[in-house]
MARMARNU-286414 format. One line per field, with one value per residue (C-alpha): residue number from 1; residue in three letters; x, y, z. Coordinates in steps of 0.2 Angstrom, whole numbers, plus 5000, padded with zeros to 4 digits. Each point is the difference from the previous one (the first is absolute). Layout:
BEGIN
i	[NUM, ...]
aa	[ALA, ...]
x	[X, ...]
y	[Y, ...]
z	[Z, ...]
END
This chain:
BEGIN
i	[1, 2, 3, 4, 5, 6, 7, 8, 9, 10, 11, 12, 13, 14, 15, 16, 17, 18, 19, 20, 21, 22, 23, 24, 25, 26, 27, 28, 29, 30, 31, 32, 33, 34, 35, 36, 37, 38, 39, 40, 41, 42, 43, 44, 45, 46, 47, 48, 49, 50, 51, 52, 53, 54, 55, 56, 57, 58, 59, 60, 61, 62, 63, 64, 65, 66, 67, 68, 69, 70, 71, 72, 73, 74, 75, 76, 77, 78, 79, 80, 81, 82, 83, 84, 85, 86, 87, 88, 89, 90, 91, 92, 93, 94, 95, 96, 97, 98, 99, 100, 101, 102, 103, 104, 105, 106, 107, 108, 109, 110, 111, 112, 113, 114, 115, 116, 117, 118, 119, 120, 121, 122, 123, 124, 125, 126, 127, 128, 129, 130, 131, 132, 133, 134, 135, 136, 137, 138, 139, 140, 141, 142, 143, 144, 145, 146, 147, 148, 149, 150, 151, 152, 153, 154, 155, 156, 157, 158, 159, 160, 161, 162, 163, 164, 165, 166, 167, 168, 169, 170, 171, 172, 173, 174, 175, 176, 177, 178, 179, 180, 181, 182, 183, 184, 185, 186, 187, 188, 189, 190, 191, 192, 193, 194, 195, 196, 197, 198, 199, 200, 201, 202, 203, 204, 205, 206, 207, 208, 209, 210, 211, 212, 213, 214, 215, 216, 217, 218, 219, 220, 221, 222, 223, 224, 225, 226, 227, 228, 229, 230, 231, 232, 233, 234, 235, 236, 237, 238, 239, 240, 241, 242, 243, 244, 245, 246, 247, 248, 249, 250, 251, 252, 253, 254, 255, 256, 257, 258, 259, 260, 261, 262, 263, 264, 265, 266, 267, 268, 269, 270, 271, 272, 273, 274, 275, 276, 277, 278, 279, 280, 281, 282, 283, 284, 285, 286, 287, 288, 289, 290, 291, 292, 293, 294, 295, 296, 297, 298, 299, 300, 301, 302, 303, 304, 305, 306, 307, 308, 309, 310, 311, 312, 313, 314, 315]
aa	[MET, ASN, ASP, PHE, GLU, SER, MET, ILE, PRO, THR, ALA, VAL, GLY, TRP, LEU, LEU, ALA, ILE, ALA, VAL, PHE, ILE, PHE, VAL, LEU, VAL, VAL, ILE, VAL, ARG, ALA, ILE, ARG, ILE, ILE, PRO, GLN, ALA, ASN, ALA, GLY, ILE, VAL, GLU, ARG, LEU, GLY, ARG, TYR, HIS, LYS, THR, LEU, MET, PRO, GLY, LEU, ASN, LEU, LEU, VAL, PRO, PHE, ILE, ASP, ARG, LEU, ARG, PRO, LEU, ILE, ASP, LEU, ARG, GLU, GLN, VAL, VAL, SER, PHE, PRO, PRO, GLN, PRO, VAL, ILE, THR, GLU, ASP, ASN, LEU, VAL, VAL, SER, ILE, ASP, THR, VAL, ILE, TYR, PHE, GLN, VAL, THR, ASP, ALA, ARG, ALA, ALA, THR, TYR, GLU, ILE, ALA, ASN, TYR, LEU, GLY, ALA, VAL, GLU, GLN, LEU, THR, THR, THR, THR, LEU, ARG, ASN, VAL, VAL, GLY, GLY, LEU, ASN, LEU, GLU, GLU, ALA, LEU, THR, SER, ARG, ASP, GLU, ILE, ASN, GLY, GLN, LEU, ARG, VAL, VAL, LEU, ASP, GLU, ALA, THR, GLY, LYS, TRP, GLY, ILE, ARG, VAL, GLY, ARG, VAL, GLU, ILE, LYS, ALA, ILE, ASP, PRO, PRO, HIS, SER, ILE, GLN, ASP, SER, MET, GLU, LYS, GLN, MET, ARG, ALA, GLU, ARG, ASP, ARG, ARG, ALA, ALA, ILE, LEU, THR, ALA, GLU, GLY, THR, LYS, GLN, SER, ALA, ILE, LEU, GLU, ALA, GLU, GLY, GLN, ARG, GLN, ALA, GLU, ILE, LEU, LYS, ALA, GLU, GLY, ASP, LYS, GLN, ALA, ALA, VAL, LEU, ARG, ALA, GLN, GLY, GLU, ALA, GLU, ALA, ILE, THR, THR, VAL, PHE, ASN, ALA, ILE, HIS, VAL, GLY, LYS, PRO, ASP, GLU, LYS, LEU, LEU, ALA, TYR, GLN, TYR, LEU, GLN, THR, LEU, PRO, LYS, ILE, SER, GLU, SER, PRO, SER, SER, LYS, LEU, TRP, ILE, ILE, PRO, SER, GLU, LEU, THR, GLU, ALA, LEU, LYS, GLY, ILE, GLY, GLY, ALA, PHE, SER, GLY, ALA, VAL, SER, ASP, ALA, ALA, GLN, ARG, ALA, GLN, GLU, ARG, GLU, ILE, PRO, PRO, ALA, PRO]
x	[5289, 5013, 4988, 4989, 5014, 5005, 4982, 5000, 5011, 4991, 4983, 5007, 5007, 4983, 4991, 5013, 4997, 4982, 5001, 5012, 4988, 4985, 5010, 5005, 4983, 4993, 5014, 4995, 4982, 5003, 5012, 4988, 4985, 4988, 4991, 4983, 4997, 4993, 5007, 5015, 5010, 5009, 5016, 5008, 5017, 5004, 4984, 5004, 4994, 5010, 4992, 4983, 4997, 4992, 4989, 5010, 5013, 5010, 5014, 5001, 5013, 4992, 4998, 5007, 4987, 4981, 4987, 4985, 4982, 4998, 4992, 4988, 5005, 4983, 4988, 4988, 4982, 4994, 4982, 4998, 4984, 4989, 5006, 4989, 5006, 4993, 4998, 5001, 4982, 5001, 4992, 5006, 5003, 5006, 5014, 5006, 5017, 5011, 5018, 5012, 5019, 5016, 5016, 5014, 5014, 5000, 5013, 4991, 4983, 5009, 5010, 4992, 4983, 4994, 4983, 4998, 4983, 4994, 5009, 4993, 4982, 5003, 5008, 4985, 4987, 5009, 5003, 4982, 4993, 5011, 4995, 4981, 5000, 5003, 4985, 4981, 4989, 4996, 5018, 5005, 4987, 5004, 5019, 5006, 5013, 5007, 5000, 5008, 5014, 5004, 5000, 5012, 5012, 5001, 5001, 5013, 5011, 4999, 5002, 5015, 5013, 4992, 5004, 4982, 4992, 4981, 4993, 4981, 4988, 4982, 4985, 4987, 4986, 4995, 4985, 4992, 4988, 4983, 4991, 5011, 4997, 4981, 5002, 5011, 4987, 4986, 5011, 5004, 4982, 4995, 5014, 4994, 4982, 5006, 5010, 4985, 4988, 5013, 5001, 4982, 4997, 5014, 4992, 4983, 5008, 5008, 4984, 4990, 5014, 5000, 4981, 4999, 5014, 4990, 4984, 5009, 5008, 4983, 4992, 5014, 4998, 4981, 5001, 5013, 4988, 4985, 5010, 5006, 4982, 4993, 5013, 4996, 4982, 5002, 5011, 4987, 4986, 5011, 5003, 4982, 4994, 5013, 4995, 4981, 5004, 5010, 4986, 4987, 5009, 5005, 4981, 4994, 4984, 4984, 4987, 4990, 5014, 5004, 4982, 4999, 5016, 4992, 4985, 5010, 5009, 4984, 4997, 5017, 4997, 4985, 5009, 5008, 4988, 5006, 4995, 4985, 5003, 5004, 5009, 4997, 5013, 4994, 5008, 4987, 4986, 5008, 5003, 4981, 4995, 5012, 4991, 4983, 5005, 5007, 4984, 4989, 5011, 4999, 4981, 4998, 5011, 4990, 4984, 5006, 5006, 4983, 4991, 5011, 4996, 4981, 4999, 5006, 5009, 4990, 5001]
y	[4617, 5011, 5011, 5002, 5006, 5012, 5008, 5003, 5015, 5008, 4998, 5007, 5014, 5004, 4999, 5012, 5012, 4999, 5003, 5014, 5008, 4998, 5007, 5015, 5003, 4999, 5013, 5012, 4998, 5003, 5014, 5011, 5009, 5011, 5012, 5007, 5019, 5007, 4985, 4998, 4984, 4997, 4990, 4990, 4994, 4985, 5005, 5019, 5015, 5003, 5012, 5006, 4996, 5013, 4997, 4993, 4986, 4996, 4986, 4990, 4988, 4983, 4989, 5015, 5014, 4997, 5011, 5003, 5002, 5016, 5016, 5010, 5019, 5006, 5009, 4988, 5002, 4989, 5001, 4994, 4992, 5011, 5003, 5004, 5016, 5008, 5019, 5012, 4999, 4981, 4996, 4985, 5004, 4989, 5009, 4993, 5007, 4999, 5004, 5004, 4996, 4997, 4990, 5012, 4990, 4981, 4996, 5008, 4992, 4983, 5000, 5014, 4992, 4982, 5004, 5018, 4998, 4993, 5013, 5014, 4993, 4998, 5017, 5008, 4992, 5006, 5017, 5002, 4995, 5012, 5015, 4996, 4996, 5019, 5005, 4999, 4993, 5016, 5005, 4983, 5001, 5018, 5000, 4986, 5011, 5004, 4982, 4995, 5013, 4994, 4982, 5003, 5010, 4987, 4985, 5008, 5004, 4983, 4990, 5011, 4988, 4986, 5007, 5004, 5017, 5002, 5012, 5001, 4993, 5001, 4995, 4992, 4999, 5004, 4990, 5004, 4988, 4997, 5010, 5015, 4999, 5000, 5015, 5009, 4996, 5008, 5015, 5002, 4998, 5013, 5012, 4998, 5003, 5016, 5006, 4996, 5010, 5015, 5000, 4999, 5015, 5010, 4996, 5006, 5015, 5005, 4996, 5012, 5013, 4999, 5000, 5016, 5008, 4996, 5007, 5016, 5003, 4997, 5012, 5013, 4997, 5002, 5016, 5007, 4995, 5008, 5016, 5001, 4997, 5013, 5013, 4996, 5002, 5016, 5007, 4995, 5008, 5016, 5001, 4997, 5013, 5012, 4996, 5003, 5015, 5008, 4995, 5008, 5016, 5000, 4997, 5013, 4990, 5010, 4995, 4990, 4988, 4998, 4996, 4987, 4991, 5000, 4991, 4987, 4996, 4997, 4982, 4995, 5003, 4989, 4985, 4994, 4987, 5007, 5017, 5003, 5019, 5013, 5015, 5014, 5014, 5018, 5003, 4989, 5010, 5015, 4991, 4995, 5018, 5005, 4986, 5007, 5017, 4995, 4991, 5014, 5012, 4989, 4999, 5019, 5003, 4987, 5008, 5017, 4994, 4992, 5016, 5010, 4988, 5002, 5019, 5010, 5016, 5017, 5010]
z	[4902, 4994, 4990, 5016, 5010, 4987, 5000, 5019, 5000, 4986, 5009, 5016, 4990, 4993, 5017, 5008, 4985, 5002, 5019, 4998, 4987, 5012, 5015, 4989, 4995, 5017, 5006, 4986, 5004, 5019, 4996, 4989, 5008, 4991, 5011, 4993, 5001, 5016, 5010, 5011, 5005, 5016, 4998, 5015, 4999, 5011, 5010, 5002, 4991, 4985, 4988, 4993, 4982, 4989, 4984, 4986, 4997, 5016, 5003, 5016, 5006, 4999, 5015, 5011, 4997, 5003, 4993, 5012, 4993, 4990, 5008, 4991, 5000, 4993, 5011, 5008, 5005, 5015, 5006, 5018, 5007, 5010, 5018, 5015, 5008, 5016, 4999, 5014, 5004, 5002, 4983, 4990, 4982, 4986, 4989, 4984, 4994, 4985, 5000, 4986, 5003, 4990, 5004, 4999, 5008, 4995, 5013, 5014, 4995, 5000, 5016, 5011, 5000, 4998, 4992, 4995, 4993, 5017, 5009, 4990, 5003, 5019, 5001, 4990, 5012, 5016, 4993, 4994, 5017, 5009, 4988, 4999, 5019, 5004, 4989, 5003, 4986, 4992, 4999, 4993, 4987, 4994, 5002, 4988, 4992, 5017, 5005, 4984, 5002, 5018, 4995, 4985, 5011, 5014, 4988, 4989, 5015, 5007, 4983, 4995, 5008, 4991, 4983, 4997, 4995, 5004, 4987, 5004, 5013, 4996, 5010, 4989, 5012, 5018, 5005, 5017, 5009, 4993, 5014, 4997, 4981, 5003, 5012, 4987, 4986, 5010, 5004, 4982, 4995, 5013, 4993, 4982, 5005, 5010, 4985, 4988, 5012, 5000, 4981, 4998, 5012, 4991, 4984, 5006, 5008, 4983, 4991, 5011, 4999, 4981, 4999, 5011, 4990, 4984, 5007, 5006, 4983, 4992, 5011, 4997, 4981, 5001, 5011, 4987, 4986, 5009, 5003, 4982, 4994, 5012, 4995, 4982, 5003, 5009, 4986, 4987, 5010, 5003, 4981, 4996, 5012, 4993, 4983, 5004, 5010, 4985, 4988, 5011, 5001, 4982, 4995, 5013, 5005, 5005, 5013, 4988, 4996, 5018, 5004, 4986, 5007, 5018, 4992, 4992, 5016, 5010, 4992, 5004, 5019, 5000, 4991, 5017, 5008, 5018, 4996, 5011, 5004, 4986, 5005, 4987, 5001, 5001, 4983, 4992, 5006, 4993, 4984, 4999, 5003, 4986, 4989, 5005, 4997, 4983, 4996, 5005, 4990, 4985, 5002, 5001, 4986, 4989, 5005, 4996, 4983, 4997, 5004, 4988, 4986, 5003, 5003, 4986, 5004, 5000, 4984]
END
């Protein structure tokens, strides 16, 4: 019995030591907080805001300080479901948007708004309806950059007090009603057909112009060639005539030679199949007379020479 009573204080001591060790370990674990990069932690001391923990190793007072869920400081991309929007010309279009935002003040994002993601979505929808409601369908389809700029300015100004900075707002799609889509497709098809007809007409016009220009250039070149050929032929004929004229004057032809040349020319006149009427120049008759005189003179001279050979001269 005495041995059992002596062991009780020892067991109690060990239990107290283990309890103290566990308590110290829990205190250390609750006092040390490691915040990852691009995150921030809000510390509340006795229920009130105390400080904002930055990335790295941080120390808290156990059982007094409480760390709220961490807040992501990176830029976030949120795609909202398509929203029906009525345009100025009373057409309902479905607009799908994407917003890029970043938390710049963790304290404001925690205490100034209960759910900043839902608030941003609702604010984006309301602002989108206000902006697109002042535009007709054609302006809404062709003014995406302007709509994006107006949305970003309004959202950035409204979310600034929440510790949120809106970087970009993009419209992914604007879907008009199916009836309007059919009309737009028909209009686009007619516009494409019109442009194709214009391009075809322009091509035909350019082709005709180029063809006419080519024919004109060909005619000009042909005329230039004919001109050069005629000049060269004229120069050749002139040189030939000059050469013949000089040769005739140097040779001093008599009437017999000229009459012979006339006789050689007569067959060439009759070579043409269309020559039905011959025009004999007067010089030809004179030449024939010369030939006749030449032949008669030659005959008389021959007869005289024959008589002289037959009759001897008187003694």
